[in-house]
Kinemage of the C-alpha trace (Angstrom):
@kinemage 1
@onewidth
@group {chain A} dominant
@subgroup {mainchain}
@vectorlist {calphas} color= white
{ca met a 1} P 13.591 -0.969 24.015
{ca ala a 2} L 11.472 2.864 22.850
{ca arg a 3} L 8.029 2.443 21.108
{ca ile a 4} L 7.297 5.791 19.684
{ca ala a 5} L 4.468 5.607 17.180
{ca gly a 6} L 4.373 1.727 16.899
{ca val a 7} L 8.006 1.568 16.033
{ca asn a 8} L 10.459 0.075 18.287
{ca leu a 9} L 13.367 2.401 17.771
{ca pro a 10} L 16.592 0.305 17.337
{ca pro a 11} L 18.660 0.936 20.784
{ca asn a 12} L 22.296 1.785 19.881
{ca lys a 13} L 21.447 4.420 17.654
{ca arg a 14} L 21.483 8.209 18.578
{ca ile a 15} L 17.550 9.527 18.762
{ca glu a 16} L 18.010 12.166 15.840
{ca ala a 17} L 18.915 8.881 13.902
{ca ala a 18} L 16.601 6.826 14.805
{ca leu a 19} L 13.227 8.426 14.502
{ca pro a 20} L 13.891 8.598 11.103
{ca tyr a 21} L 12.332 5.097 11.542
{ca ile a 22} L 8.800 6.118 11.798
{ca phe a 23} L 7.063 6.151 8.402
{ca gly a 24} L 6.744 10.157 7.676
{ca ile a 25} L 9.103 11.421 9.776
{ca gly a 26} L 12.718 12.551 7.788
{ca leu a 27} L 16.153 13.812 9.763
{ca pro a 28} L 15.218 17.610 9.447
{ca leu a 29} L 12.004 16.327 10.882
{ca ser a 30} L 12.961 14.553 13.687
{ca lys a 31} L 15.901 17.374 14.195
{ca lys a 32} L 13.247 20.292 14.320
{ca ile a 33} L 10.937 17.240 16.736
{ca leu a 34} L 14.322 17.156 19.121
{ca ala a 35} L 14.517 20.962 19.293
{ca ala a 36} L 10.728 21.577 20.242
{ca thr a 37} L 10.763 18.583 23.289
{ca ala a 38} L 14.745 19.577 24.250
{ca val a 39} L 15.822 16.529 24.402
{ca asp a 40} L 19.376 16.277 23.448
{ca pro a 41} L 19.913 14.823 19.203
{ca asn a 42} L 23.000 12.494 20.648
{ca ile a 43} L 21.365 10.649 23.451
{ca arg a 44} L 21.109 7.104 22.240
{ca val a 45} L 17.675 5.148 21.861
{ca lys a 46} L 18.746 3.198 24.767
{ca asp a 47} L 19.935 5.795 27.612
{ca leu a 48} L 16.325 7.467 26.915
{ca thr a 49} L 14.462 8.387 30.008
{ca pro a 50} L 11.082 7.754 30.713
{ca glu a 51} L 10.129 10.911 30.518
{ca asp a 52} L 11.961 11.719 27.195
{ca glu a 53} L 10.125 9.418 26.030
{ca asn a 54} L 6.950 10.086 26.743
{ca lys a 55} L 7.563 13.888 25.817
{ca leu a 56} L 8.633 12.388 21.763
{ca arg a 57} L 5.445 10.068 22.246
{ca asn a 58} L 2.599 12.886 22.615
{ca tyr a 59} L 4.684 15.462 20.940
{ca ile a 60} L 4.492 13.411 17.799
{ca asp a 61} L 0.946 12.165 18.570
{ca lys a 62} L -0.157 15.489 18.712
{ca asn a 63} L 1.562 17.239 15.824
{ca phe a 64} L 2.210 14.773 12.549
{ca lys a 65} L 0.333 11.559 11.196
{ca ser a 66} L 2.779 8.958 10.934
{ca glu a 67} L 2.659 5.280 9.905
{ca gly a 68} L -0.665 4.075 10.176
{ca pro a 69} L -2.870 6.846 9.366
{ca leu a 70} L -0.199 8.488 6.978
{ca arg a 71} L -0.123 5.358 4.696
{ca gln a 72} L -4.246 5.358 4.933
{ca glu a 73} L -4.235 8.840 3.349
{ca ile a 74} L -1.675 8.150 1.179
{ca ala a 75} L -3.819 5.465 -0.350
{ca met a 76} L -6.636 7.455 -0.237
{ca asn a 77} L -5.410 9.976 -2.675
{ca ile a 78} L -4.335 7.567 -4.995
{ca lys a 79} L -8.175 5.709 -5.287
{ca leu a 80} L -9.618 9.256 -5.625
{ca ala a 81} L -6.598 9.856 -8.441
{ca lys a 82} L -7.925 6.805 -9.819
{ca asp a 83} L -11.940 6.831 -9.006
{ca ile a 84} L -12.241 10.432 -10.778
{ca gly a 85} L -9.290 9.433 -13.951
{ca ser a 86} L -6.919 11.808 -13.833
{ca tyr a 87} L -3.572 11.560 -15.684
{ca arg a 88} L -1.906 10.774 -12.630
{ca gly a 89} L -4.526 7.950 -11.779
{ca val a 90} L -4.618 6.642 -15.139
{ca arg a 91} L -0.860 6.344 -13.797
{ca his a 92} L -0.946 4.696 -11.123
{ca met a 93} L -3.729 1.570 -12.584
{ca arg a 94} L -1.276 1.122 -15.690
{ca gly a 95} L 1.785 0.637 -13.284
{ca leu a 96} L 3.444 3.216 -15.380
{ca pro a 97} L 5.689 6.740 -13.819
{ca val a 98} L 3.599 8.846 -12.117
{ca arg a 99} L 5.415 12.259 -12.158
{ca gly a 100} L 6.640 13.013 -15.735
{ca gln a 101} L 9.781 10.527 -16.079
{ca arg a 102} L 10.631 8.971 -19.213
{ca thr a 103} L 9.719 5.707 -20.283
{ca lys a 104} L 11.538 4.421 -23.483
{ca thr a 105} L 13.899 4.010 -20.473
{ca asn a 106} L 14.838 3.925 -17.163
{ca ser a 107} L 11.576 3.117 -15.636
{ca arg a 108} L 12.555 -0.258 -14.446
{ca thr a 109} L 10.891 0.457 -10.958
{ca arg a 110} L 7.993 1.232 -11.665
{ca arg a 111} L 7.624 -1.771 -14.574
{ca gly a 112} L 9.504 -3.983 -13.238
{ca asn a 113} L 12.480 -5.631 -14.825
{ca val a 114} L 10.572 -5.843 -18.097
{ca arg a 115} L 12.390 -5.448 -21.299
{ca arg a 116} L 10.554 -5.030 -24.162
{ca thr a 117} L 13.471 -4.296 -27.277
{ca met a 118} L 13.536 -6.005 -30.137
{ca gly a 119} L 16.374 -8.474 -29.119
{ca ser a 120} L 15.651 -8.899 -25.755
{ca gly a 121} L 13.005 -12.192 -26.097
{ca arg a 122} L 14.774 -13.876 -29.191
{ca lys a 123} L 16.229 -17.385 -28.607
{ca ala a 124} L 19.170 -18.650 -29.100
{ca ser a 125} L 19.343 -20.666 -32.624
{ca ala a 126} L 18.723 -24.681 -31.976
{ca glu a 127} L 22.214 -25.008 -34.719
{ca lys a 128} L 23.882 -23.618 -36.765
{ca thr a 129} L 23.112 -23.828 -40.793
């Protein structure tokens, strides 16, 4: 089982599709990494040689921020935006969409499934009149 950047890669996937399991590496970056290290993208993770595994591990550690340090940097950027009171920071503090999305409708992901419309909180009447 290959362990790169602190992540166990799934053994039955192609290495090209397994590298995006690492936070901060997507499919395009995965293809660039494999091209730079001259590793066959079609080989399965379980069939990687230890040399290939070390090449990938060293290349990723040297050239990219991934997993813990990347998450920490993102958290620090958000904290900075909150501290200086920027518009983005205020949106983060209030739990609202940050990147200009509308909020009258379609902000369920950011706010949770909160329904703030007229009939949403009404209780059923006890009996007919």
